[in-house]
C-alpha positions as CSV (number, residue, x, y, z in Angstrom):
1,M,-17.8,-21.8,-10.1
2,S,-15.9,-19.7,-8.3
3,H,-13.3,-16.5,-9.0
4,V,-10.1,-15.7,-7.3
5,A,-8.6,-12.6,-7.9
6,I,-5.4,-10.6,-6.9
7,G,-5.4,-6.9,-4.7
8,L,-2.6,-5.3,-5.5
9,D,-0.7,-1.4,-5.7
10,T,1.3,0.3,-6.8
11,R,3.9,0.5,-4.4
12,P,5.9,-2.4,-4.8
13,G,9.3,-1.8,-7.1
14,P,10.2,-2.8,-10.8
15,G,11.8,-5.8,-10.0
16,F,8.8,-7.3,-7.8
17,F,6.4,-6.0,-11.8
18,A,9.0,-7.2,-13.6
19,E,8.9,-11.1,-11.6
20,L,4.9,-10.8,-11.8
21,P,3.6,-11.3,-14.7
22,G,5.2,-15.1,-14.7
23,R,3.6,-15.6,-11.2
24,I,0.0,-14.4,-11.8
25,D,-1.2,-14.6,-16.0
26,W,-3.2,-17.8,-15.3
27,A,-3.3,-18.8,-11.5
28,A,-6.0,-16.0,-11.0
29,D,-9.3,-14.8,-13.1
30,L,-8.5,-11.2,-12.5
31,L,-5.6,-7.9,-10.9
32,T,-7.2,-5.1,-9.8
33,I,-4.4,-2.6,-9.1
34,E,-5.5,0.4,-6.3
35,D,-3.7,3.7,-7.4
36,G,-1.9,5.2,-4.4
37,F,-3.2,8.6,-5.6
38,G,-6.6,7.3,-4.0
39,E,-4.3,6.3,-1.6
40,A,-2.4,9.2,-0.1
41,E,0.2,6.8,-1.4
42,D,3.1,7.1,-3.4
43,G,3.6,4.2,-6.4
44,F,2.7,3.9,-10.3
45,D,0.6,5.2,-11.7
46,A,-2.8,2.3,-12.3
47,T,-3.6,2.5,-15.0
48,L,-0.2,3.1,-17.0
49,L,1.1,0.3,-15.1
50,A,-2.0,-2.1,-16.1
51,N,-1.0,-1.5,-19.9
52,W,2.5,-2.1,-18.8
53,L,1.1,-5.7,-18.2
54,G,-1.2,-5.8,-20.4
55,P,1.0,-7.5,-23.3
56,R,2.9,-9.7,-20.1
57,T,0.4,-11.6,-19.9
58,R,-2.6,-13.6,-22.1
59,G,-5.5,-14.9,-19.4
60,I,-5.9,-12.6,-16.3
61,G,-8.5,-9.8,-16.4
62,L,-6.0,-6.1,-15.7
63,L,-8.7,-4.1,-13.6
64,A,-6.8,-0.5,-13.0
65,G,-7.8,2.1,-9.9
66,A,-8.9,5.4,-10.0
67,P,-10.5,7.6,-7.5
68,L,-12.8,9.1,-9.8
69,N,-13.9,12.1,-8.3
70,V,-10.5,13.3,-8.4
71,L,-10.1,12.7,-11.4
72,E,-11.8,13.4,-15.3
73,P,-13.9,10.6,-16.2
74,F,-13.6,11.5,-19.6
75,H,-10.0,11.0,-19.4
76,V,-10.3,7.4,-17.7
77,S,-13.1,6.2,-20.0
78,T,-10.5,6.5,-22.6
79,A,-7.8,5.5,-20.3
80,I,-9.3,2.0,-20.5
81,A,-10.8,1.9,-23.4
82,T,-7.0,1.8,-24.5
83,L,-6.3,-0.8,-22.0
84,D,-8.6,-3.0,-23.6
85,Y,-7.6,-2.8,-26.4
86,V,-3.7,-3.3,-24.8
87,T,-5.3,-6.5,-23.7
88,Q,-7.6,-7.5,-26.6
89,G,-11.0,-7.9,-24.4
90,R,-9.4,-8.2,-20.7
91,A,-9.2,-4.8,-19.6
92,G,-11.7,-2.9,-16.9
93,L,-12.0,-0.1,-14.1
94,F,-11.4,-0.5,-10.5
95,V,-13.3,2.8,-9.0
96,Q,-11.7,3.1,-6.0
97,P,-14.0,5.7,-3.9
98,L,-12.9,8.2,-1.4
99,R,-12.1,7.2,2.5
100,G,-11.8,8.5,5.5
101,D,-10.0,12.1,5.3
102,L,-9.0,11.3,2.0
103,A,-12.3,13.2,1.1
104,T,-11.1,16.5,2.9
105,R,-7.1,16.6,1.9
106,A,-7.7,16.1,-1.5
107,R,-9.8,19.4,-1.8
108,R,-7.4,20.8,0.3
109,A,-4.4,19.6,-1.7
110,L,-6.9,21.1,-5.2
111,G,-8.3,24.4,-4.2
112,P,-11.9,25.6,-5.4
113,L,-12.0,23.5,-8.6
114,R,-15.8,24.2,-10.1
115,G,-17.5,21.0,-10.3
116,Y,-15.8,19.0,-6.7
117,P,-18.0,17.3,-4.7
118,E,-19.1,18.2,-1.3
119,D,-16.9,16.4,1.7
120,E,-19.8,13.9,2.1
121,P,-20.5,10.5,2.1
122,A,-23.6,10.9,0.3
123,A,-22.2,14.3,-2.2
124,L,-18.6,12.1,-2.6
125,A,-20.9,8.2,-3.7
126,Q,-22.4,10.6,-6.0
127,D,-20.2,12.2,-7.9
128,L,-18.4,8.7,-8.1
129,A,-22.1,6.8,-9.2
130,E,-22.5,10.1,-12.0
131,A,-18.9,9.7,-13.6
132,I,-19.8,6.2,-13.9
133,E,-22.0,7.0,-15.4
134,V,-20.9,9.1,-17.3
135,V,-18.0,6.1,-18.3
136,R,-20.6,4.2,-20.0
137,L,-21.8,6.4,-21.6
138,L,-18.7,7.5,-24.1
139,W,-17.5,3.7,-24.7
140,D,-21.1,4.0,-26.1
141,S,-20.6,6.7,-28.6
142,W,-18.9,4.7,-31.4
143,E,-20.6,2.2,-32.2
144,D,-18.5,-1.1,-32.9
145,D,-18.1,-1.0,-36.5
146,A,-17.3,3.2,-37.0
147,V,-13.8,2.8,-38.4
148,I,-13.8,1.7,-41.3
149,R,-11.0,3.0,-42.8
150,N,-12.2,2.8,-46.2
151,R,-8.8,3.5,-48.9
152,D,-11.4,4.9,-52.0
153,S,-12.6,8.2,-50.3
154,Q,-9.7,8.9,-47.7
155,R,-12.8,7.8,-44.2
156,Y,-11.0,6.6,-41.1
157,I,-14.6,6.4,-39.0
158,D,-18.2,6.7,-40.7
159,G,-19.0,9.6,-38.4
160,A,-22.4,8.5,-38.5
161,K,-22.2,6.3,-35.8
162,L,-20.2,8.2,-33.4
163,H,-23.3,9.3,-31.1
164,Y,-23.2,12.6,-29.6
165,I,-23.4,13.0,-26.0
166,R,-23.4,15.9,-23.6
167,Y,-23.5,14.5,-19.4
168,E,-24.8,17.0,-16.9
169,G,-24.8,16.2,-13.8
170,S,-25.4,17.1,-10.8
171,R,-21.6,19.5,-9.9
172,F,-20.3,18.7,-13.6
173,S,-20.9,18.2,-17.5
174,V,-19.3,16.2,-20.1
175,L,-19.1,16.2,-24.4
176,G,-19.1,13.4,-26.2
177,P,-18.6,12.1,-27.9
178,S,-15.2,10.0,-26.8
179,I,-12.0,10.5,-28.4
180,T,-11.1,7.1,-28.2
181,P,-13.4,3.7,-30.4
182,R,-15.2,1.7,-29.1
183,P,-13.4,-1.3,-26.3
184,P,-13.2,-4.4,-27.7
185,Q,-15.5,-6.0,-25.1
186,G,-17.7,-2.8,-25.5
187,Q,-18.4,-2.1,-21.8
188,P,-15.3,-2.8,-19.9
189,V,-16.0,-4.2,-16.7
190,I,-16.5,-2.2,-13.7
191,A,-16.0,-2.6,-10.2
192,T,-15.5,-1.3,-7.1
193,S,-14.9,-2.5,-3.2
194,L,-17.9,-1.6,-0.2
195,R,-17.0,-1.1,3.2
196,P,-19.2,-0.9,6.2
197,G,-20.4,2.2,6.0
198,D,-20.1,3.1,2.3
199,D,-22.4,4.3,0.8
200,V,-23.7,1.7,-2.0
201,A,-25.3,4.0,-5.0
202,A,-21.3,3.1,-6.5
203,A,-22.0,-0.3,-6.1
204,A,-25.5,-0.4,-8.2
205,Q,-22.8,1.2,-11.1
206,A,-21.1,-2.2,-11.4
207,D,-20.3,-5.6,-12.0
208,V,-18.5,-6.1,-9.7
209,V,-18.0,-6.0,-6.2
210,F,-16.0,-6.4,-3.1
211,L,-17.2,-6.0,0.1
212,Q,-14.2,-6.3,2.8
213,A,-15.1,-6.8,6.4
214,A,-13.9,-7.7,9.4
215,G,-16.4,-10.4,10.2
216,E,-18.6,-12.8,8.2
217,D,-21.7,-11.3,9.4
218,D,-20.8,-8.0,9.1
219,I,-19.8,-8.7,5.5
220,R,-23.7,-11.0,4.6
221,A,-24.9,-7.6,5.7
222,L,-23.0,-6.2,2.6
223,A,-23.8,-8.8,0.0
224,A,-27.3,-7.8,1.7
225,S,-27.1,-4.1,1.2
226,V,-26.3,-4.7,-2.1
227,R,-28.9,-6.9,-3.0
228,A,-31.7,-4.9,-2.0
229,L,-30.8,-2.2,-4.6
230,G,-32.4,-4.5,-6.9
231,L,-29.3,-5.8,-9.6
232,H,-26.7,-8.9,-8.7
233,P,-23.8,-7.6,-9.5
234,L,-20.5,-10.7,-8.9
235,L,-19.8,-10.0,-5.3
236,F,-16.6,-10.7,-3.8
237,A,-15.0,-11.3,-0.1
238,D,-11.9,-9.6,0.2
239,V,-9.0,-12.3,2.1
240,L,-6.3,-11.0,4.0
241,F,-3.7,-14.5,3.3
242,G,-0.9,-13.5,6.4
243,S,0.0,-10.5,7.4
244,D,-0.8,-6.8,6.5
245,A,1.8,-4.1,5.7
246,R,0.0,-1.6,5.7
247,G,-2.7,-2.2,8.8
248,D,-5.6,-1.2,7.6
249,R,-6.9,-3.6,5.5
250,V,-10.7,-4.5,6.5
251,A,-10.9,-8.1,4.9
252,L,-11.5,-11.6,6.2
253,R,-8.7,-12.9,7.3
254,W,-7.5,-16.7,6.5
255,T,-8.0,-19.7,7.8
256,G,-7.2,-22.3,5.7
257,E,-10.3,-22.7,4.0
258,Q,-9.7,-22.7,0.5
259,P,-11.6,-20.1,-1.2
260,A,-13.7,-21.7,-3.4
261,A,-15.7,-23.3,-0.8
262,L,-15.2,-20.3,1.5
263,A,-16.5,-18.1,-2.2
264,R,-19.9,-20.9,-2.0
265,R,-20.4,-20.5,1.9
266,L,-20.9,-17.4,2.0
267,G,-22.9,-17.1,-1.6
268,F,-20.4,-15.2,-3.3
269,A,-19.4,-15.4,-6.8
270,G,-15.3,-15.4,-5.8
271,I,-12.2,-14.2,-3.2
272,R,-10.4,-11.6,-3.6
273,V,-6.4,-12.3,-2.3
274,L,-5.4,-9.0,-0.5
């Protein structure tokens, strides 16, 4: 079975998003919401927007975008856990790699912060992979039945079912447990995107990888680089329908082929419509 995802960013106005739930719910399997903060653009906060869409939808998975190179993984972990509660188990995290000069501009804007990665691809990729790892550890820092709400003892949680973590990455450290109970899914879906020239380190941590390339040969090569890691995330091909208002999207152009047929021909789990 092939899956269909829809990729949006947060730039459209409130009127667009007010009409969105009725248009997309059950029409696609996943919605990724790209946060403009990771693309040097204006727009809503992707996680807050996903939390607004959550109770207004019933069937579609909502993957909120976050540029983890410039955000605190602890706060991202709790935000996605909250989204999973709001959506009753339909939440996910769309990890946005910093590309082009965005890492340089972010470093210049943030200043000499302790722990910020060097402005070069290998360091950014390692930092991203470590951030994803600690997000997952925090989701697991509560056992499923840690919340007991015992009226007799007036205990809300069983402290023995919360697990202390001390994560030491190459550039940052994080203490746990999380301040949010374990999400309904346990481990919400984590997705990222991959383009030619990207370091595949972050893809090794993902459940879903959206492959972005202008030609089928390039997109197959990307798929081979992911599979060479020995892991098997669900692979989606990004496909651009119509014109690109931003003018900078890297994706296959739709030629009229049915989405399911295209996914099967490429050997992928599905496509993401941009």
